[in-house]
C-alpha positions as a LaTeX table, in Angstrom:
\begin{tabular}{lrrr}
\hline
Residue & $x$ (\AA) & $y$ (\AA) & $z$ (\AA) \\
\hline
Met1 & 0.05 & $-0.29$ & 0.25 \\
Ala2 & 1.00 & 3.75 & $-0.09$ \\
Leu3 & 2.96 & 4.99 & 2.81 \\
Glu4 & 0.56 & 7.03 & 3.36 \\
Val5 & $-3.54$ & 7.61 & 3.20 \\
Arg6 & $-4.94$ & 10.52 & 4.47 \\
Gly7 & $-9.12$ & 10.07 & 4.66 \\
Ala8 & $-11.50$ & 12.15 & 6.32 \\
Glu9 & $-11.75$ & 10.19 & 9.41 \\
Ala10 & $-7.88$ & 8.91 & 9.81 \\
Val11 & $-4.73$ & 9.25 & 8.21 \\
Val12 & $-3.44$ & 5.88 & 7.71 \\
Thr13 & 0.31 & 4.85 & 7.53 \\
Ala14 & 2.59 & 2.12 & 6.54 \\
Val15 & 4.67 & 1.00 & 9.30 \\
Glu16 & 7.02 & $-2.03$ & 10.62 \\
Trp17 & 5.89 & $-2.98$ & 13.66 \\
His18 & 8.68 & $-5.55$ & 16.32 \\
Gly19 & 9.63 & $-6.54$ & 12.45 \\
Arg20 & 6.10 & $-7.07$ & 10.85 \\
Pro21 & 4.46 & $-5.03$ & 8.47 \\
Ala22 & 1.76 & $-2.71$ & 9.79 \\
Val23 & $-0.11$ & 0.39 & 9.77 \\
Val24 & $-1.10$ & 2.71 & 11.99 \\
Lys25 & $-4.33$ & 4.40 & 11.78 \\
His26 & $-4.26$ & 7.96 & 13.74 \\
Arg27 & $-7.94$ & 9.01 & 14.07 \\
Asn28 & $-8.38$ & 12.96 & 12.89 \\
Arg29 & $-9.66$ & 15.25 & 15.04 \\
Arg30 & $-12.36$ & 18.19 & 14.78 \\
Ser31 & $-10.97$ & 21.41 & 15.39 \\
Tyr32 & $-14.48$ & 22.57 & 15.67 \\
Arg33 & $-15.19$ & 20.89 & 19.13 \\
His34 & $-13.84$ & 21.72 & 22.65 \\
Pro35 & $-10.71$ & 20.39 & 23.12 \\
Asp36 & $-11.78$ & 18.14 & 25.97 \\
Leu37 & $-15.30$ & 16.73 & 23.95 \\
Glu38 & $-13.58$ & 16.02 & 21.20 \\
Thr39 & $-10.56$ & 14.20 & 22.74 \\
Arg40 & $-13.57$ & 11.98 & 24.96 \\
Leu41 & $-14.94$ & 11.21 & 21.57 \\
Val42 & $-12.01$ & 10.03 & 19.52 \\
Ala43 & $-10.68$ & 8.14 & 22.28 \\
Glu44 & $-14.77$ & 6.54 & 22.39 \\
Arg45 & $-14.15$ & 5.58 & 18.54 \\
Leu46 & $-11.07$ & 4.32 & 18.89 \\
Arg47 & $-12.51$ & 1.70 & 21.59 \\
Ala48 & $-15.25$ & 1.28 & 19.61 \\
Glu49 & $-13.28$ & 0.12 & 16.45 \\
Ala50 & $-11.06$ & $-1.38$ & 17.87 \\
Arg51 & $-13.98$ & $-3.57$ & 19.83 \\
Leu52 & $-15.36$ & $-4.29$ & 15.98 \\
Leu53 & $-11.94$ & $-5.53$ & 15.08 \\
Glu54 & $-11.73$ & $-8.39$ & 18.17 \\
Arg55 & $-15.54$ & $-9.15$ & 17.35 \\
Ala56 & $-15.12$ & $-9.57$ & 13.28 \\
Ala57 & $-11.93$ & $-11.72$ & 13.79 \\
Gly58 & $-13.51$ & $-13.76$ & 16.66 \\
Ala59 & $-16.39$ & $-14.75$ & 14.05 \\
Gly60 & $-13.72$ & $-15.57$ & 11.83 \\
Leu61 & $-13.97$ & $-12.94$ & 9.32 \\
Pro62 & $-10.85$ & $-11.98$ & 7.36 \\
Val63 & $-9.81$ & $-8.54$ & 9.07 \\
Pro64 & $-6.17$ & $-7.29$ & 9.92 \\
Ala65 & $-4.91$ & $-8.81$ & 13.31 \\
Leu66 & $-4.97$ & $-5.66$ & 16.28 \\
Tyr67 & $-1.45$ & $-4.92$ & 18.13 \\
Ala68 & $-1.90$ & $-1.89$ & 19.51 \\
Val69 & $-4.38$ & 0.76 & 20.81 \\
Asp70 & $-3.53$ & 4.05 & 22.14 \\
Pro71 & $-6.69$ & 6.62 & 23.15 \\
Ala72 & $-4.48$ & 9.21 & 24.46 \\
Ala73 & $-2.50$ & 9.44 & 20.75 \\
Ala74 & $-5.90$ & 8.43 & 19.33 \\
Thr75 & $-3.85$ & 5.72 & 17.23 \\
Leu76 & $-4.70$ & 1.77 & 16.22 \\
Val77 & $-1.65$ & $-0.45$ & 14.99 \\
Met78 & $-2.50$ & $-3.17$ & 13.15 \\
Ala79 & $-1.25$ & $-6.06$ & 10.42 \\
Arg80 & $-0.65$ & $-5.09$ & 6.66 \\
Leu81 & $-2.92$ & $-7.02$ & 4.45 \\
Pro82 & $-1.07$ & $-8.40$ & 0.98 \\
Gly83 & $-2.75$ & $-7.31$ & $-1.43$ \\
Glu84 & $-4.78$ & $-4.21$ & $-3.02$ \\
Ala85 & $-7.65$ & $-2.47$ & $-2.83$ \\
Leu86 & $-10.36$ & $-4.31$ & $-4.24$ \\
Glu87 & $-11.02$ & $-0.84$ & $-6.03$ \\
Arg88 & $-8.24$ & $-1.37$ & $-8.02$ \\
Ala89 & $-8.54$ & $-5.06$ & $-8.44$ \\
Leu90 & $-12.15$ & $-4.85$ & $-9.69$ \\
Arg91 & $-10.20$ & $-3.56$ & $-12.96$ \\
Ala92 & $-8.35$ & $-6.03$ & $-13.54$ \\
Pro93 & $-10.27$ & $-8.40$ & $-17.19$ \\
Asn94 & $-11.36$ & $-11.20$ & $-14.01$ \\
Gly95 & $-12.65$ & $-8.08$ & $-11.60$ \\
Val96 & $-16.05$ & $-9.19$ & $-11.90$ \\
Ala97 & $-15.20$ & $-12.53$ & $-10.29$ \\
Trp98 & $-14.96$ & $-10.96$ & $-7.21$ \\
Leu99 & $-18.21$ & $-9.84$ & $-7.19$ \\
Pro100 & $-19.55$ & $-13.09$ & $-5.45$ \\
Gln101 & $-16.83$ & $-13.32$ & $-2.51$ \\
Leu102 & $-17.93$ & $-9.46$ & $-1.98$ \\
Gly103 & $-21.43$ & $-10.26$ & $-1.51$ \\
Glu104 & $-21.06$ & $-13.20$ & 0.59 \\
Leu105 & $-18.29$ & $-11.29$ & 2.51 \\
Leu106 & $-20.79$ & $-8.74$ & 3.28 \\
Ala107 & $-23.42$ & $-10.91$ & 4.26 \\
Arg108 & $-20.91$ & $-12.99$ & 7.01 \\
Ile109 & $-20.12$ & $-9.42$ & 8.45 \\
His110 & $-23.80$ & $-8.83$ & 9.00 \\
Thr111 & $-24.14$ & $-12.18$ & 10.18 \\
Ala112 & $-21.47$ & $-11.51$ & 12.90 \\
Gly113 & $-23.59$ & $-9.02$ & 14.37 \\
Ile114 & $-21.75$ & $-6.03$ & 12.52 \\
Val115 & $-22.40$ & $-3.45$ & 9.92 \\
His116 & $-19.45$ & $-1.89$ & 8.73 \\
Gly117 & $-20.74$ & 1.79 & 8.44 \\
Asp118 & $-18.93$ & 2.36 & 5.09 \\
Pro119 & $-18.10$ & $-0.48$ & 2.95 \\
Thr120 & $-16.81$ & 0.94 & $-0.51$ \\
Thr121 & $-14.98$ & $-0.59$ & $-2.71$ \\
Ser122 & $-11.72$ & 0.81 & $-1.53$ \\
Asn123 & $-12.37$ & $-0.81$ & 2.27 \\
Phe124 & $-11.97$ & $-4.29$ & 0.75 \\
Val125 & $-8.41$ & $-5.87$ & 0.23 \\
Ala126 & $-8.27$ & $-8.40$ & $-2.66$ \\
Asp127 & $-5.31$ & $-10.75$ & $-2.68$ \\
Gly128 & $-4.63$ & $-13.29$ & $-5.18$ \\
Ser129 & $-6.47$ & $-13.72$ & $-8.23$ \\
Pro130 & $-10.44$ & $-14.79$ & $-8.24$ \\
Gly131 & $-10.00$ & $-16.53$ & $-11.74$ \\
Gly132 & $-7.33$ & $-18.91$ & $-11.14$ \\
Asp133 & $-6.79$ & $-22.50$ & $-9.67$ \\
Val134 & $-6.79$ & $-21.00$ & $-5.88$ \\
Asn135 & $-9.35$ & $-18.55$ & $-5.62$ \\
Gly136 & $-7.86$ & $-15.14$ & $-4.34$ \\
Thr137 & $-8.82$ & $-13.86$ & $-0.78$ \\
Leu138 & $-10.69$ & $-10.91$ & $-0.04$ \\
Ser139 & $-10.27$ & $-9.18$ & 3.84 \\
Val140 & $-12.42$ & $-6.05$ & 5.23 \\
Ile141 & $-10.72$ & $-3.34$ & 6.93 \\
Asp142 & $-11.54$ & $-0.14$ & 8.15 \\
Phe143 & $-14.48$ & $-0.46$ & 10.99 \\
Gly144 & $-14.06$ & 3.45 & 11.85 \\
Leu145 & $-17.52$ & 4.10 & 10.83 \\
Gly146 & $-18.90$ & 0.76 & 12.16 \\
Ala147 & $-21.60$ & $-0.93$ & 15.40 \\
Ala148 & $-22.52$ & $-3.65$ & 16.29 \\
Ser149 & $-26.11$ & $-4.04$ & 15.50 \\
Asp150 & $-28.71$ & $-6.76$ & 13.71 \\
Asp151 & $-30.52$ & $-4.02$ & 12.51 \\
Asp152 & $-31.87$ & $-4.64$ & 9.23 \\
Glu153 & $-32.22$ & $-0.94$ & 7.99 \\
Gln154 & $-28.72$ & $-0.49$ & 9.19 \\
Arg155 & $-27.71$ & $-3.68$ & 7.00 \\
Ala156 & $-29.46$ & $-2.39$ & 4.32 \\
Thr157 & $-27.63$ & 1.04 & 4.26 \\
Asp158 & $-24.03$ & $-1.04$ & 3.96 \\
Leu159 & $-25.93$ & $-2.61$ & 0.76 \\
Arg160 & $-26.98$ & 0.52 & $-0.81$ \\
Val161 & $-23.66$ & 2.08 & $-0.11$ \\
Leu162 & $-21.65$ & $-0.75$ & $-1.50$ \\
Leu163 & $-23.84$ & $-0.39$ & $-4.60$ \\
Glu164 & $-23.52$ & 2.84 & $-5.12$ \\
Ser165 & $-19.54$ & 2.37 & $-4.54$ \\
Leu166 & $-19.62$ & 0.02 & $-7.05$ \\
Glu167 & $-22.40$ & 1.97 & $-9.78$ \\
Ala168 & $-20.14$ & 5.13 & $-9.41$ \\
His169 & $-16.64$ & 3.85 & $-9.93$ \\
His170 & $-17.58$ & 0.14 & $-11.70$ \\
Pro171 & $-20.78$ & 0.93 & $-14.13$ \\
Glu172 & $-19.23$ & $-1.79$ & $-16.07$ \\
Leu173 & $-19.26$ & $-4.57$ & $-14.18$ \\
Lys174 & $-23.01$ & $-4.44$ & $-13.94$ \\
Ala175 & $-22.51$ & $-5.41$ & $-10.03$ \\
Arg176 & $-25.65$ & $-5.41$ & $-8.68$ \\
Glu177 & $-27.24$ & $-8.77$ & $-10.12$ \\
Pro178 & $-24.50$ & $-10.91$ & $-8.70$ \\
Leu179 & $-23.65$ & $-8.98$ & $-5.27$ \\
Leu180 & $-27.19$ & $-9.04$ & $-4.52$ \\
Ala181 & $-27.64$ & $-12.99$ & $-5.39$ \\
Ala182 & $-24.45$ & $-14.22$ & $-3.48$ \\
Tyr183 & $-25.72$ & $-12.11$ & $-0.13$ \\
Gly184 & $-29.02$ & $-13.62$ & $-0.26$ \\
Glu185 & $-27.32$ & $-16.89$ & 0.00 \\
Trp186 & $-27.25$ & $-15.88$ & 3.81 \\
Asp187 & $-30.14$ & $-17.26$ & 5.48 \\
Gly188 & $-30.41$ & $-13.83$ & 7.00 \\
Ala189 & $-30.65$ & $-11.92$ & 4.36 \\
Ser190 & $-34.36$ & $-11.20$ & 3.35 \\
Gly191 & $-34.91$ & $-8.64$ & 6.28 \\
Ala192 & $-32.43$ & $-6.31$ & 5.05 \\
Leu193 & $-33.00$ & $-7.21$ & 1.26 \\
Glu194 & $-36.73$ & $-5.71$ & 1.85 \\
Arg195 & $-34.86$ & $-2.76$ & 3.55 \\
Leu196 & $-32.75$ & $-1.91$ & 0.55 \\
Ala197 & $-35.74$ & $-2.11$ & $-1.94$ \\
Ala198 & $-37.86$ & $-0.02$ & 0.76 \\
Leu199 & $-34.47$ & 2.60 & 1.20 \\
Glu200 & $-34.06$ & 2.85 & $-2.85$ \\
Gln201 & $-37.90$ & 3.53 & $-3.38$ \\
Arg202 & $-38.07$ & 5.97 & $-0.75$ \\
Gly203 & $-34.83$ & 7.21 & $-2.76$ \\
Arg204 & $-36.55$ & 7.66 & $-6.38$ \\
Tyr205 & $-39.60$ & 9.18 & $-4.51$ \\
Asn206 & $-37.82$ & 11.92 & $-3.28$ \\
Leu207 & $-36.06$ & 12.15 & $-6.62$ \\
Val208 & $-39.08$ & 12.65 & $-8.62$ \\
Arg209 & $-40.46$ & 15.21 & $-5.81$ \\
Gly210 & $-37.06$ & 16.98 & $-6.12$ \\
\hline
\end{tabular}
């Protein structure tokens, strides 16, 4: 990965941690909040993200190992995963082959009682080739906007964010059908898919009304 990636919520820097490839995620502070309140909110969000990572790992999800948490410095240290952002992998000639695995992985995240909060194609890591003799692996990163939840509305919002990310950056893949077909294999998918349809219908209605 790049040596440093800057986002709205955090800065992620590639480092070595006791001889192992790692990343340090430093959560951005908001200058418009009172410093004491901001320090408390950042520490709470950091601990929440660490708990979600541990919950995901405990459920067997492919997430980076958590090495250290420092609320005072607003940082997490995690394993650096091999591979590249799914956003880039989808542009390969066989990129469409990642979509069933992506739908299955989001279903596994929801099965674990987690909503990701920002499941864009930049927050999944693809390693290997999905079209080879040995399937590539897909991992998920960045639970900074996530939550522990079994709420179908929040799961549907995850689905909508992912679909919008795919449609905005990879319209040529026609990703909706294979993604939702794979997600729908999960026994608990029906509620989230029903809420997704309602969310999309609401969005179309608001668009028509202007």
